TORKOL-4160 file (C-alpha; in steps of 0.2 Angstrom, whole numbers, padded with zeros to 4 digits, m for minus):
131
<pt num="1" X="1365" Y="0472" Z="0289"/>
<pt num="2" X="1383" Y="0470" Z="0279"/>
<pt num="3" X="1390" Y="0481" Z="0266"/>
<pt num="4" X="1392" Y="0462" Z="0257"/>
<pt num="5" X="1372" Y="0460" Z="0258"/>
<pt num="6" X="1367" Y="0476" Z="0254"/>
<pt num="7" X="1376" Y="0478" Z="0238"/>
<pt num="8" X="1371" Y="0459" Z="0231"/>
<pt num="9" X="1351" Y="0466" Z="0236"/>
<pt num="10" X="1354" Y="0481" Z="0226"/>
<pt num="11" X="1364" Y="0471" Z="0214"/>
<pt num="12" X="1346" Y="0461" Z="0208"/>
<pt num="13" X="1336" Y="0479" Z="0208"/>
<pt num="14" X="1347" Y="0484" Z="0196"/>
<pt num="15" X="1350" Y="0472" Z="0185"/>
<pt num="16" X="1329" Y="0469" Z="0184"/>
<pt num="17" X="1329" Y="0488" Z="0179"/>
<pt num="18" X="1340" Y="0486" Z="0167"/>
<pt num="19" X="1334" Y="0472" Z="0159"/>
<pt num="20" X="1318" Y="0479" Z="0156"/>
<pt num="21" X="1327" Y="0495" Z="0149"/>
<pt num="22" X="1339" Y="0482" Z="0137"/>
<pt num="23" X="1329" Y="0492" Z="0122"/>
<pt num="24" X="1335" Y="0511" Z="0127"/>
<pt num="25" X="1352" Y="0519" Z="0121"/>
<pt num="26" X="1367" Y="0521" Z="0136"/>
<pt num="27" X="1362" Y="0541" Z="0138"/>
<pt num="28" X="1343" Y="0535" Z="0137"/>
<pt num="29" X="1347" Y="0520" Z="0154"/>
<pt num="30" X="1356" Y="0535" Z="0162"/>
<pt num="31" X="1341" Y="0547" Z="0161"/>
<pt num="32" X="1328" Y="0534" Z="0167"/>
<pt num="33" X="1340" Y="0534" Z="0184"/>
<pt num="34" X="1337" Y="0553" Z="0188"/>
<pt num="35" X="1328" Y="0551" Z="0204"/>
<pt num="36" X="1311" Y="0560" Z="0198"/>
<pt num="37" X="1307" Y="0547" Z="0185"/>
<pt num="38" X="1314" Y="0534" Z="0199"/>
<pt num="39" X="1300" Y="0539" Z="0211"/>
<pt num="40" X="1286" Y="0541" Z="0200"/>
<pt num="41" X="1292" Y="0521" Z="0190"/>
<pt num="42" X="1302" Y="0511" Z="0203"/>
<pt num="43" X="1298" Y="0512" Z="0220"/>
<pt num="44" X="1309" Y="0494" Z="0224"/>
<pt num="45" X="1322" Y="0503" Z="0222"/>
<pt num="46" X="1327" Y="0512" Z="0235"/>
<pt num="47" X="1318" Y="0514" Z="0255"/>
<pt num="48" X="1315" Y="0533" Z="0252"/>
<pt num="49" X="1308" Y="0532" Z="0236"/>
<pt num="50" X="1289" Y="0529" Z="0247"/>
<pt num="51" X="1294" Y="0545" Z="0255"/>
<pt num="52" X="1300" Y="0554" Z="0241"/>
<pt num="53" X="1314" Y="0558" Z="0249"/>
<pt num="54" X="1332" Y="0561" Z="0240"/>
<pt num="55" X="1347" Y="0551" Z="0249"/>
<pt num="56" X="1360" Y="0568" Z="0245"/>
<pt num="57" X="1349" Y="0585" Z="0244"/>
<pt num="58" X="1358" Y="0590" Z="0223"/>
<pt num="59" X="1348" Y="0594" Z="0213"/>
<pt num="60" X="1348" Y="0585" Z="0196"/>
<pt num="61" X="1351" Y="0570" Z="0206"/>
<pt num="62" X="1355" Y="0550" Z="0199"/>
<pt num="63" X="1351" Y="0534" Z="0204"/>
<pt num="64" X="1362" Y="0526" Z="0192"/>
<pt num="65" X="1376" Y="0524" Z="0205"/>
<pt num="66" X="1366" Y="0524" Z="0221"/>
<pt num="67" X="1382" Y="0515" Z="0226"/>
<pt num="68" X="1397" Y="0524" Z="0224"/>
<pt num="69" X="1411" Y="0515" Z="0211"/>
<pt num="70" X="1424" Y="0524" Z="0225"/>
<pt num="71" X="1419" Y="0516" Z="0238"/>
<pt num="72" X="1431" Y="0504" Z="0246"/>
<pt num="73" X="1426" Y="0490" Z="0259"/>
<pt num="74" X="1442" Y="0485" Z="0271"/>
<pt num="75" X="1444" Y="0473" Z="0285"/>
<pt num="76" X="1444" Y="0487" Z="0298"/>
<pt num="77" X="1438" Y="0503" Z="0289"/>
<pt num="78" X="1424" Y="0508" Z="0271"/>
<pt num="79" X="1435" Y="0524" Z="0262"/>
<pt num="80" X="1432" Y="0534" Z="0246"/>
<pt num="81" X="1444" Y="0529" Z="0233"/>
<pt num="82" X="1448" Y="0546" Z="0228"/>
<pt num="83" X="1450" Y="0554" Z="0243"/>
<pt num="84" X="1433" Y="0563" Z="0239"/>
<pt num="85" X="1435" Y="0582" Z="0251"/>
<pt num="86" X="1414" Y="0579" Z="0253"/>
<pt num="87" X="1416" Y="0563" Z="0262"/>
<pt num="88" X="1423" Y="0560" Z="0279"/>
<pt num="89" X="1423" Y="0543" Z="0292"/>
<pt num="90" X="1415" Y="0542" Z="0308"/>
<pt num="91" X="1419" Y="0529" Z="0320"/>
<pt num="92" X="1406" Y="0515" Z="0323"/>
<pt num="93" X="1399" Y="0508" Z="0340"/>
<pt num="94" X="1409" Y="0492" Z="0332"/>
<pt num="95" X="1425" Y="0500" Z="0332"/>
<pt num="96" X="1424" Y="0498" Z="0313"/>
<pt num="97" X="1426" Y="0518" Z="0304"/>
<pt num="98" X="1413" Y="0522" Z="0293"/>
<pt num="99" X="1414" Y="0534" Z="0278"/>
<pt num="100" X="1402" Y="0544" Z="0275"/>
<pt num="101" X="1397" Y="0549" Z="0258"/>
<pt num="102" X="1382" Y="0559" Z="0262"/>
<pt num="103" X="1388" Y="0575" Z="0257"/>
<pt num="104" X="1396" Y="0569" Z="0241"/>
<pt num="105" X="1386" Y="0572" Z="0225"/>
<pt num="106" X="1402" Y="0563" Z="0211"/>
<pt num="107" X="1391" Y="0547" Z="0209"/>
<pt num="108" X="1376" Y="0555" Z="0205"/>
<pt num="109" X="1381" Y="0567" Z="0192"/>
<pt num="110" X="1375" Y="0562" Z="0175"/>
<pt num="111" X="1393" Y="0568" Z="0166"/>
<pt num="112" X="1401" Y="0558" Z="0180"/>
<pt num="113" X="1391" Y="0541" Z="0177"/>
<pt num="114" X="1393" Y="0544" Z="0157"/>
<pt num="115" X="1413" Y="0542" Z="0160"/>
<pt num="116" X="1410" Y="0522" Z="0172"/>
<pt num="117" X="1393" Y="0518" Z="0163"/>
<pt num="118" X="1391" Y="0498" Z="0160"/>
<pt num="119" X="1379" Y="0491" Z="0157"/>
<pt num="120" X="1382" Y="0478" Z="0171"/>
<pt num="121" X="1382" Y="0486" Z="0187"/>
<pt num="122" X="1390" Y="0470" Z="0197"/>
<pt num="123" X="1404" Y="0473" Z="0182"/>
<pt num="124" X="1408" Y="0494" Z="0187"/>
<pt num="125" X="1406" Y="0490" Z="0207"/>
<pt num="126" X="1420" Y="0475" Z="0206"/>
<pt num="127" X="1431" Y="0486" Z="0215"/>
<pt num="128" X="1421" Y="0490" Z="0229"/>
<pt num="129" X="1420" Y="0476" Z="0239"/>
<pt num="130" X="1424" Y="0461" Z="0225"/>
<pt num="131" X="1403" Y="0457" Z="0221"/>
């Protein structure tokens, strides 16, 4: 699955939840996206939820920015726009260089999310690959 297809599919899931939460304050929306809540109430949001599994083994994981607004997709590689020290790049079998964000917790912390927060997730993610 391409990054674009994944982001488009994820945007639909995100919007469905945001529409349901339209009555909540921004802080309450961010709290709703805490892993412990999402794994109970939004099983379709992430395939890992069915096994109660986190994508990143960090305390206080927040899933609002499941896809990172610092992730960029280019013609020959994907990369981190902020050059996180916890990120790395790996060569794929297809010759494409893929950004490995698995050790990075930046977008999953509530303080970071509050600084970037937009109710329109697509607008927040527009620089990733122009979704």
